[in-house]
N, C-alpha and C positions, 0 to 999 in steps of 0.2 A: 121803710127806713125813713128817719127824720133828718132834715137838713143839718141840724145841730150834731147829729151822730155820724154824718158822712165822713168817712176816712178812706179816701182813695189811696191806692198803693203806688201809683206812678207820679213822677214829678209834674208832668203836664196837667194831669187831672187835679193834683193838689193845688196848682197855680190857679186854675179856673175856679175851683171850690173856694179858694180864699178871696178872689176878686169879686165874684158874683154877688155875695151878700152885701158887700160894701156898695156896689152899684145900685142895689135895690133900696137900701136904706130902710125906711119904715113901710115901704110899699110891698105888695105881695111879690112882685117881680119888677125888674128894671125895664125901662124902654130901651130900645136899641141905642138911642142917643145918650143914654146914661153911661154906656160903656166907656171906659177910659183905656184905650188901647195900650197906653204906656204901662198899665197894670199887668198886661199879658203879652208884652212885646216878645218875650222869649219863646212863647208857644204859638205865635201867629201862623207859622208854617204848618202847624198841626191842627188848625181850626177849620171847621165847616159851619156854615149858617144855612139852614134850610127853611123854606116857606112850606107850611103844612096846609095844602089846599083841601085834600080829601084823602080817603083811604087808598086811592089809586094815583094821586098826584102829590108828590113830596119833592119839591124842586130845590136843587142846590143853588142858593143865591151867591155863595162864595165858597171856595175851597182853597186852602193853603197849598203852598208849593210842595210840601212833603207828602200831602195827601195825594196830589197828582202823581208824584213819583211812585209812591207805594202802590196805588191802584193801576198805574200804567195808562191812565187816560185823564183828560181834563174833565172835571166834574161840574164846573159852573154851568148852570143852565140845564143840566140833565136831571131826569127823574130818578130818585134813589131806587125806586122799585124796578126800573129797567136794569139796574146793576145787581139785583137780588136774584138768587136762585129761584126759579119759578114756584117751587113748592113752599117757599117762605114769603112770597110777595103779599098774599092776603093777610097772614098773621102780622107781618112787619108793618103793613099799612095801617091795620086796625090799632096796633099797639102805639104807633107814632101819633095817630090822631087822638087816642085817649090821653097820651102824655101831654100833648099840646093843648088840648081843650080843658083838661082838669083844672088848671095847669099844675104840672109837677115836673120833677126831673127824673132822670134814669141813669143808671150806671150798669155796664155790662162788660163781659169778656168775650172777645172773638178770637178765633185762630186765623191768622193770615199767613199765606205762603209767600215768602220773599224769594227773590232771584237766587238760584243756586242753594237754597236752604230748605229744610223742612219747615212746616208751619210753626209759628210762634204765637203765644197768646199776647193780646193787646187789651188794654182797658180803655173804654170809651165813657166819657161823662157828658151828659146832655142836660142843659138847663134852659128854661123858657125865657124868651124876651118878648116884651110887648112891642109890636111894630110902631114906628114913629108916627104913622098916619092911621087914623081910624078907618075901619073897613078893609084893612089889609089882613091877609091870613096870619094865624099865629106863627111864631118863629121859634126855632130851637137852635141854640148855640152848642156845638159839640167840639170836644177835643179828644184827640187820639193819643193815648199814652203808651209808651214802650216800657215794659217791665225791665229791660236791660238798656236803659237810656245811654249808657256809656258805650254801647256797641250798636250804633244806628244801622238799620237794615239797608241793604243795597236796593236800588230801584227795581221795581217789578220788571221782569222780562216779557211778561204777557199779562193781559187784562184777566182779572179773576172776579167771578161773581161772589157776592157776599153771602156767606152761609148763615145758618142760625147761630144765635148767641149761645155760648156754653152756660152762662148764668146771667140773669137779668134781675135788677131790683129797681122798683120805682122809688123816688125820693119825694117825701112830703115837704113842700115848701111853705105850707100853711093852708092849703086848700084840699088836703086829703090826697089819696091815691086811688087809681082805678081798681076795680075788683079783678 
């Protein structure tokens, strides 16, 4: 999928998809300092920022308040893969590293179980950022989008591990996509 053809279905993902190309201008991707938080103020509670160190270490630098409530734990400082079902850790680590190093974006659908409800599909959009300082690991900015945004979910009543995505597509930002 090409960035120009990206058509997220959820309001949160649409907001990030509109802001990110403005931040990057003529560059392949924006620096983190190019972000204008006022452009995404309405979705900040739904944002995560991860540092991609390796296929076994993908650390949450920041996780918005709604993400903490949905997951039932504070994510900042934690390794994404520790929150992933064991059988999905290696593929998720490899795919995240390929996305960050290409660089490219990704969009996928997950099913999340909310308190007192059966699982609901959610849309995740992930786009790369260049770290502010050279020598730092690649970063991915992610937003969690609810298909039924007029009916926000209740907070999780217990921690849940992240299952495999139901569908996943890489997004070509100008540097191609992984095989």
